[in-house]
mmCIF file of the N, C-alpha and C atoms, coordinates in Angstrom:
data_MODEL
# 
_entry.id   MODEL 
# 
loop_
_atom_site.group_PDB 
_atom_site.id 
_atom_site.type_symbol 
_atom_site.label_atom_id 
_atom_site.label_alt_id 
_atom_site.label_comp_id 
_atom_site.label_asym_id 
_atom_site.label_entity_id 
_atom_site.label_seq_id 
_atom_site.pdbx_PDB_ins_code 
_atom_site.Cartn_x 
_atom_site.Cartn_y 
_atom_site.Cartn_z 
_atom_site.occupancy 
_atom_site.B_iso_or_equiv 
_atom_site.pdbx_formal_charge 
_atom_site.auth_seq_id 
_atom_site.auth_comp_id 
_atom_site.auth_asym_id 
_atom_site.auth_atom_id 
_atom_site.pdbx_PDB_model_num 
ATOM 1   N N  . MET A 1 1  ? 15.007 33.455 43.469 1.00 0.00 ? 1  MET A N  1 
ATOM 2   C CA . MET A 1 1  ? 16.468 34.111 43.652 1.00 0.00 ? 1  MET A CA 1 
ATOM 3   C C  . MET A 1 1  ? 17.237 33.037 44.565 1.00 0.00 ? 1  MET A C  1 
ATOM 4   N N  . GLU A 1 2  ? 18.560 32.881 44.275 1.00 0.00 ? 2  GLU A N  1 
ATOM 5   C CA . GLU A 1 2  ? 19.245 31.786 44.816 1.00 0.00 ? 2  GLU A CA 1 
ATOM 6   C C  . GLU A 1 2  ? 19.878 32.410 46.332 1.00 0.00 ? 2  GLU A C  1 
ATOM 7   N N  . LYS A 1 3  ? 19.883 31.353 47.246 1.00 0.00 ? 3  LYS A N  1 
ATOM 8   C CA . LYS A 1 3  ? 20.582 31.718 48.441 1.00 0.00 ? 3  LYS A CA 1 
ATOM 9   C C  . LYS A 1 3  ? 21.907 31.425 48.331 1.00 0.00 ? 3  LYS A C  1 
ATOM 10  N N  . GLU A 1 4  ? 22.715 32.222 49.172 1.00 0.00 ? 4  GLU A N  1 
ATOM 11  C CA . GLU A 1 4  ? 24.057 32.271 49.214 1.00 0.00 ? 4  GLU A CA 1 
ATOM 12  C C  . GLU A 1 4  ? 24.611 31.754 50.651 1.00 0.00 ? 4  GLU A C  1 
ATOM 13  N N  . GLN A 1 5  ? 25.687 30.951 50.946 1.00 0.00 ? 5  GLN A N  1 
ATOM 14  C CA . GLN A 1 5  ? 26.136 30.520 52.019 1.00 0.00 ? 5  GLN A CA 1 
ATOM 15  C C  . GLN A 1 5  ? 27.456 31.224 52.389 1.00 0.00 ? 5  GLN A C  1 
ATOM 16  N N  . CYS A 1 6  ? 27.877 31.563 53.561 1.00 0.00 ? 6  CYS A N  1 
ATOM 17  C CA . CYS A 1 6  ? 29.154 32.193 53.856 1.00 0.00 ? 6  CYS A CA 1 
ATOM 18  C C  . CYS A 1 6  ? 29.854 30.970 53.997 1.00 0.00 ? 6  CYS A C  1 
ATOM 19  N N  . GLY A 1 7  ? 31.332 30.916 53.430 1.00 0.00 ? 7  GLY A N  1 
ATOM 20  C CA . GLY A 1 7  ? 31.951 29.933 53.315 1.00 0.00 ? 7  GLY A CA 1 
ATOM 21  C C  . GLY A 1 7  ? 32.997 29.769 54.730 1.00 0.00 ? 7  GLY A C  1 
ATOM 22  N N  . ILE A 1 8  ? 32.695 30.875 55.624 1.00 0.00 ? 8  ILE A N  1 
ATOM 23  C CA . ILE A 1 8  ? 33.565 30.743 56.771 1.00 0.00 ? 8  ILE A CA 1 
ATOM 24  C C  . ILE A 1 8  ? 32.738 30.267 57.823 1.00 0.00 ? 8  ILE A C  1 
ATOM 25  N N  . CYS A 1 9  ? 31.402 30.717 58.113 1.00 0.00 ? 9  CYS A N  1 
ATOM 26  C CA . CYS A 1 9  ? 30.583 30.317 59.189 1.00 0.00 ? 9  CYS A CA 1 
ATOM 27  C C  . CYS A 1 9  ? 29.434 29.328 58.851 1.00 0.00 ? 9  CYS A C  1 
ATOM 28  N N  . GLY A 1 10 ? 29.014 29.554 57.634 1.00 0.00 ? 10 GLY A N  1 
ATOM 29  C CA . GLY A 1 10 ? 27.732 28.881 57.114 1.00 0.00 ? 10 GLY A CA 1 
ATOM 30  C C  . GLY A 1 10 ? 26.570 29.522 57.221 1.00 0.00 ? 10 GLY A C  1 
ATOM 31  N N  . TYR A 1 11 ? 26.623 30.760 57.659 1.00 0.00 ? 11 TYR A N  1 
ATOM 32  C CA . TYR A 1 11 ? 25.300 31.761 57.579 1.00 0.00 ? 11 TYR A CA 1 
ATOM 33  C C  . TYR A 1 11 ? 24.792 31.791 56.205 1.00 0.00 ? 11 TYR A C  1 
ATOM 34  N N  . VAL A 1 12 ? 23.490 31.541 56.116 1.00 0.00 ? 12 VAL A N  1 
ATOM 35  C CA . VAL A 1 12 ? 22.892 31.417 54.916 1.00 0.00 ? 12 VAL A CA 1 
ATOM 36  C C  . VAL A 1 12 ? 21.877 32.810 54.472 1.00 0.00 ? 12 VAL A C  1 
ATOM 37  N N  . TYR A 1 13 ? 22.227 33.365 53.353 1.00 0.00 ? 13 TYR A N  1 
ATOM 38  C CA . TYR A 1 13 ? 21.601 34.636 52.941 1.00 0.00 ? 13 TYR A CA 1 
ATOM 39  C C  . TYR A 1 13 ? 20.558 34.279 52.357 1.00 0.00 ? 13 TYR A C  1 
ATOM 40  N N  . ASP A 1 14 ? 19.134 34.517 52.687 1.00 0.00 ? 14 ASP A N  1 
ATOM 41  C CA . ASP A 1 14 ? 18.247 34.081 51.890 1.00 0.00 ? 14 ASP A CA 1 
ATOM 42  C C  . ASP A 1 14 ? 17.475 35.330 51.341 1.00 0.00 ? 14 ASP A C  1 
ATOM 43  N N  . PRO A 1 15 ? 17.462 35.711 50.092 1.00 0.00 ? 15 PRO A N  1 
ATOM 44  C CA . PRO A 1 15 ? 16.914 36.745 49.484 1.00 0.00 ? 15 PRO A CA 1 
ATOM 45  C C  . PRO A 1 15 ? 15.666 37.346 50.009 1.00 0.00 ? 15 PRO A C  1 
ATOM 46  N N  . ALA A 1 16 ? 14.612 36.171 50.102 1.00 0.00 ? 16 ALA A N  1 
ATOM 47  C CA . ALA A 1 16 ? 13.290 36.222 50.499 1.00 0.00 ? 16 ALA A CA 1 
ATOM 48  C C  . ALA A 1 16 ? 13.190 36.929 51.878 1.00 0.00 ? 16 ALA A C  1 
ATOM 49  N N  . VAL A 1 17 ? 14.216 36.621 52.794 1.00 0.00 ? 17 VAL A N  1 
ATOM 50  C CA . VAL A 1 17 ? 14.266 37.394 54.121 1.00 0.00 ? 17 VAL A CA 1 
ATOM 51  C C  . VAL A 1 17 ? 15.039 38.369 54.140 1.00 0.00 ? 17 VAL A C  1 
ATOM 52  N N  . GLY A 1 18 ? 16.079 38.602 53.277 1.00 0.00 ? 18 GLY A N  1 
ATOM 53  C CA . GLY A 1 18 ? 17.048 39.745 53.330 1.00 0.00 ? 18 GLY A CA 1 
ATOM 54  C C  . GLY A 1 18 ? 17.879 39.582 54.633 1.00 0.00 ? 18 GLY A C  1 
ATOM 55  N N  . ALA A 1 19 ? 18.449 40.646 54.976 1.00 0.00 ? 19 ALA A N  1 
ATOM 56  C CA . ALA A 1 19 ? 19.270 40.795 56.134 1.00 0.00 ? 19 ALA A CA 1 
ATOM 57  C C  . ALA A 1 19 ? 19.021 41.851 57.121 1.00 0.00 ? 19 ALA A C  1 
ATOM 58  N N  . PRO A 1 20 ? 17.814 41.971 57.624 1.00 0.00 ? 20 PRO A N  1 
ATOM 59  C CA . PRO A 1 20 ? 17.650 43.214 58.431 1.00 0.00 ? 20 PRO A CA 1 
ATOM 60  C C  . PRO A 1 20 ? 18.553 43.702 59.413 1.00 0.00 ? 20 PRO A C  1 
ATOM 61  N N  . GLU A 1 21 ? 19.410 43.055 60.118 1.00 0.00 ? 21 GLU A N  1 
ATOM 62  C CA . GLU A 1 21 ? 20.100 43.153 61.072 1.00 0.00 ? 21 GLU A CA 1 
ATOM 63  C C  . GLU A 1 21 ? 21.437 44.248 60.133 1.00 0.00 ? 21 GLU A C  1 
ATOM 64  N N  . GLY A 1 22 ? 21.457 44.093 58.815 1.00 0.00 ? 22 GLY A N  1 
ATOM 65  C CA . GLY A 1 22 ? 22.543 44.517 58.063 1.00 0.00 ? 22 GLY A CA 1 
ATOM 66  C C  . GLY A 1 22 ? 21.783 45.695 57.278 1.00 0.00 ? 22 GLY A C  1 
ATOM 67  N N  . GLY A 1 23 ? 20.598 46.083 57.412 1.00 0.00 ? 23 GLY A N  1 
ATOM 68  C CA . GLY A 1 23 ? 19.863 46.924 56.519 1.00 0.00 ? 23 GLY A CA 1 
ATOM 69  C C  . GLY A 1 23 ? 19.533 46.471 55.187 1.00 0.00 ? 23 GLY A C  1 
ATOM 70  N N  . ILE A 1 24 ? 19.397 45.195 54.857 1.00 0.00 ? 24 ILE A N  1 
ATOM 71  C CA . ILE A 1 24 ? 19.228 44.455 53.520 1.00 0.00 ? 24 ILE A CA 1 
ATOM 72  C C  . ILE A 1 24 ? 17.697 44.026 53.637 1.00 0.00 ? 24 ILE A C  1 
ATOM 73  N N  . SER A 1 25 ? 16.810 44.859 52.913 1.00 0.00 ? 25 SER A N  1 
ATOM 74  C CA . SER A 1 25 ? 15.329 44.533 52.990 1.00 0.00 ? 25 SER A CA 1 
ATOM 75  C C  . SER A 1 25 ? 15.056 43.250 52.143 1.00 0.00 ? 25 SER A C  1 
ATOM 76  N N  . PRO A 1 26 ? 14.087 42.386 52.647 1.00 0.00 ? 26 PRO A N  1 
ATOM 77  C CA . PRO A 1 26 ? 13.482 41.236 52.013 1.00 0.00 ? 26 PRO A CA 1 
ATOM 78  C C  . PRO A 1 26 ? 13.246 41.452 50.592 1.00 0.00 ? 26 PRO A C  1 
ATOM 79  N N  . GLY A 1 27 ? 13.833 40.462 49.787 1.00 0.00 ? 27 GLY A N  1 
ATOM 80  C CA . GLY A 1 27 ? 13.336 40.591 48.291 1.00 0.00 ? 27 GLY A CA 1 
ATOM 81  C C  . GLY A 1 27 ? 14.571 41.109 47.568 1.00 0.00 ? 27 GLY A C  1 
ATOM 82  N N  . THR A 1 28 ? 15.660 41.305 48.333 1.00 0.00 ? 28 THR A N  1 
ATOM 83  C CA . THR A 1 28 ? 17.090 41.967 47.680 1.00 0.00 ? 28 THR A CA 1 
ATOM 84  C C  . THR A 1 28 ? 17.855 40.737 47.431 1.00 0.00 ? 28 THR A C  1 
ATOM 85  N N  . PRO A 1 29 ? 18.083 40.572 45.744 1.00 0.00 ? 29 PRO A N  1 
ATOM 86  C CA . PRO A 1 29 ? 19.083 39.760 45.480 1.00 0.00 ? 29 PRO A CA 1 
ATOM 87  C C  . PRO A 1 29 ? 20.617 39.858 45.982 1.00 0.00 ? 29 PRO A C  1 
ATOM 88  N N  . PHE A 1 30 ? 21.368 38.888 45.995 1.00 0.00 ? 30 PHE A N  1 
ATOM 89  C CA . PHE A 1 30 ? 22.557 38.867 46.679 1.00 0.00 ? 30 PHE A CA 1 
ATOM 90  C C  . PHE A 1 30 ? 23.381 39.675 46.003 1.00 0.00 ? 30 PHE A C  1 
ATOM 91  N N  . SER A 1 31 ? 23.217 39.787 44.563 1.00 0.00 ? 31 SER A N  1 
ATOM 92  C CA . SER A 1 31 ? 23.991 40.728 43.745 1.00 0.00 ? 31 SER A CA 1 
ATOM 93  C C  . SER A 1 31 ? 23.783 42.074 43.911 1.00 0.00 ? 31 SER A C  1 
ATOM 94  N N  . GLU A 1 32 ? 22.797 42.246 44.399 1.00 0.00 ? 32 GLU A N  1 
ATOM 95  C CA . GLU A 1 32 ? 22.407 43.803 44.653 1.00 0.00 ? 32 GLU A CA 1 
ATOM 96  C C  . GLU A 1 32 ? 22.769 44.557 45.964 1.00 0.00 ? 32 GLU A C  1 
ATOM 97  N N  . ILE A 1 33 ? 23.389 43.411 46.976 1.00 0.00 ? 33 ILE A N  1 
ATOM 98  C CA . ILE A 1 33 ? 24.010 43.860 48.063 1.00 0.00 ? 33 ILE A CA 1 
ATOM 99  C C  . ILE A 1 33 ? 25.205 44.680 47.883 1.00 0.00 ? 33 ILE A C  1 
ATOM 100 N N  . PRO A 1 34 ? 25.231 45.847 48.628 1.00 0.00 ? 34 PRO A N  1 
ATOM 101 C CA . PRO A 1 34 ? 26.494 46.509 48.508 1.00 0.00 ? 34 PRO A CA 1 
ATOM 102 C C  . PRO A 1 34 ? 27.749 45.741 48.594 1.00 0.00 ? 34 PRO A C  1 
ATOM 103 N N  . ASP A 1 35 ? 28.952 46.143 48.080 1.00 0.00 ? 35 ASP A N  1 
ATOM 104 C CA . ASP A 1 35 ? 30.003 45.231 47.963 1.00 0.00 ? 35 ASP A CA 1 
ATOM 105 C C  . ASP A 1 35 ? 30.712 45.351 49.726 1.00 0.00 ? 35 ASP A C  1 
ATOM 106 N N  . ASP A 1 36 ? 30.206 46.538 50.201 1.00 0.00 ? 36 ASP A N  1 
ATOM 107 C CA . ASP A 1 36 ? 30.803 46.558 51.550 1.00 0.00 ? 36 ASP A CA 1 
ATOM 108 C C  . ASP A 1 36 ? 30.216 45.907 52.775 1.00 0.00 ? 36 ASP A C  1 
ATOM 109 N N  . TRP A 1 37 ? 28.991 45.305 52.365 1.00 0.00 ? 37 TRP A N  1 
ATOM 110 C CA . TRP A 1 37 ? 28.251 44.461 53.194 1.00 0.00 ? 37 TRP A CA 1 
ATOM 111 C C  . TRP A 1 37 ? 29.152 43.177 53.669 1.00 0.00 ? 37 TRP A C  1 
ATOM 112 N N  . VAL A 1 38 ? 29.042 42.895 54.889 1.00 0.00 ? 38 VAL A N  1 
ATOM 113 C CA . VAL A 1 38 ? 29.699 41.559 55.709 1.00 0.00 ? 38 VAL A CA 1 
ATOM 114 C C  . VAL A 1 38 ? 28.709 40.807 56.188 1.00 0.00 ? 38 VAL A C  1 
ATOM 115 N N  . CYS A 1 39 ? 29.154 39.462 56.357 1.00 0.00 ? 39 CYS A N  1 
ATOM 116 C CA . CYS A 1 39 ? 28.410 38.476 57.125 1.00 0.00 ? 39 CYS A CA 1 
ATOM 117 C C  . CYS A 1 39 ? 27.891 39.053 58.411 1.00 0.00 ? 39 CYS A C  1 
ATOM 118 N N  . PRO A 1 40 ? 26.604 38.860 58.877 1.00 0.00 ? 40 PRO A N  1 
ATOM 119 C CA . PRO A 1 40 ? 26.248 39.242 60.135 1.00 0.00 ? 40 PRO A CA 1 
ATOM 120 C C  . PRO A 1 40 ? 26.638 38.746 61.253 1.00 0.00 ? 40 PRO A C  1 
ATOM 121 N N  . VAL A 1 41 ? 27.168 37.185 61.020 1.00 0.00 ? 41 VAL A N  1 
ATOM 122 C CA . VAL A 1 41 ? 27.444 36.517 62.004 1.00 0.00 ? 41 VAL A CA 1 
ATOM 123 C C  . VAL A 1 41 ? 29.108 36.496 62.092 1.00 0.00 ? 41 VAL A C  1 
ATOM 124 N N  . CYS A 1 42 ? 29.772 36.505 61.194 1.00 0.00 ? 42 CYS A N  1 
ATOM 125 C CA . CYS A 1 42 ? 31.328 36.203 61.329 1.00 0.00 ? 42 CYS A CA 1 
ATOM 126 C C  . CYS A 1 42 ? 32.117 37.433 60.701 1.00 0.00 ? 42 CYS A C  1 
ATOM 127 N N  . GLY A 1 43 ? 31.338 38.401 59.953 1.00 0.00 ? 43 GLY A N  1 
ATOM 128 C CA . GLY A 1 43 ? 31.884 39.720 59.473 1.00 0.00 ? 43 GLY A CA 1 
ATOM 129 C C  . GLY A 1 43 ? 32.741 39.034 58.235 1.00 0.00 ? 43 GLY A C  1 
ATOM 130 N N  . ALA A 1 44 ? 32.622 38.184 57.538 1.00 0.00 ? 44 ALA A N  1 
ATOM 131 C CA . ALA A 1 44 ? 33.174 37.780 56.309 1.00 0.00 ? 44 ALA A CA 1 
ATOM 132 C C  . ALA A 1 44 ? 32.970 38.556 55.214 1.00 0.00 ? 44 ALA A C  1 
ATOM 133 N N  . THR A 1 45 ? 33.801 38.985 54.317 1.00 0.00 ? 45 THR A N  1 
ATOM 134 C CA . THR A 1 45 ? 33.229 39.888 53.078 1.00 0.00 ? 45 THR A CA 1 
ATOM 135 C C  . THR A 1 45 ? 32.244 39.103 52.099 1.00 0.00 ? 45 THR A C  1 
ATOM 136 N N  . LYS A 1 46 ? 31.598 39.846 51.177 1.00 0.00 ? 46 LYS A N  1 
ATOM 137 C CA . LYS A 1 46 ? 30.656 39.081 50.165 1.00 0.00 ? 46 LYS A CA 1 
ATOM 138 C C  . LYS A 1 46 ? 31.564 37.977 49.298 1.00 0.00 ? 46 LYS A C  1 
ATOM 139 N N  . ASP A 1 47 ? 32.705 38.403 49.194 1.00 0.00 ? 47 ASP A N  1 
ATOM 140 C CA . ASP A 1 47 ? 33.733 37.284 48.315 1.00 0.00 ? 47 ASP A CA 1 
ATOM 141 C C  . ASP A 1 47 ? 33.733 35.884 49.076 1.00 0.00 ? 47 ASP A C  1 
ATOM 142 N N  . ALA A 1 48 ? 33.253 35.879 50.233 1.00 0.00 ? 48 ALA A N  1 
ATOM 143 C CA . ALA A 1 48 ? 33.546 34.515 51.150 1.00 0.00 ? 48 ALA A CA 1 
ATOM 144 C C  . ALA A 1 48 ? 32.055 33.820 50.748 1.00 0.00 ? 48 ALA A C  1 
ATOM 145 N N  . PHE A 1 49 ? 31.237 34.373 50.204 1.00 0.00 ? 49 PHE A N  1 
ATOM 146 C CA . PHE A 1 49 ? 29.897 33.556 49.985 1.00 0.00 ? 49 PHE A CA 1 
ATOM 147 C C  . PHE A 1 49 ? 29.901 32.822 48.751 1.00 0.00 ? 49 PHE A C  1 
ATOM 148 N N  . ILE A 1 50 ? 29.087 31.740 48.761 1.00 0.00 ? 50 ILE A N  1 
ATOM 149 C CA . ILE A 1 50 ? 29.055 30.753 47.649 1.00 0.00 ? 50 ILE A CA 1 
ATOM 150 C C  . ILE A 1 50 ? 27.719 30.303 47.281 1.00 0.00 ? 50 ILE A C  1 
ATOM 151 N N  . PRO A 1 51 ? 27.256 30.410 46.083 1.00 0.00 ? 51 PRO A N  1 
ATOM 152 C CA . PRO A 1 51 ? 25.844 29.727 45.831 1.00 0.00 ? 51 PRO A CA 1 
ATOM 153 C C  . PRO A 1 51 ? 25.612 28.407 46.614 1.00 0.00 ? 51 PRO A C  1 
ATOM 154 N N  . LEU A 1 52 ? 24.206 28.444 47.169 1.00 0.00 ? 52 LEU A N  1 
ATOM 155 C CA . LEU A 1 52 ? 23.923 27.352 47.884 1.00 0.00 ? 52 LEU A CA 1 
ATOM 156 C C  . LEU A 1 52 ? 22.997 26.824 46.777 1.00 0.00 ? 52 LEU A C  1 
ATOM 157 N N  . SER A 1 53 ? 23.360 25.443 46.601 1.00 0.00 ? 53 SER A N  1 
ATOM 158 C CA . SER A 1 53 ? 22.385 24.726 45.917 1.00 0.00 ? 53 SER A CA 1 
ATOM 159 C C  . SER A 1 53 ? 21.327 23.903 46.831 1.00 0.00 ? 53 SER A C  1 
ATOM 160 N N  . GLU A 1 54 ? 20.191 23.786 46.277 1.00 0.00 ? 54 GLU A N  1 
ATOM 161 C CA . GLU A 1 54 ? 19.299 23.096 47.132 1.00 0.00 ? 54 GLU A CA 1 
ATOM 162 C C  . GLU A 1 54 ? 18.877 22.054 46.593 1.00 0.00 ? 54 GLU A C  1 
# 
């Protein structure tokens, strides 16, 4: 599963970790996160995230 990075603040969403502070369980692909989810650091919407190439 691919990581996604917030284009505003740089927060990285790692599907292996999820986003427990936002109610997103580990193992959840970014595509399955609800559309109303926001970055836990800066509050940016999902469309501000870009795939992170490793």
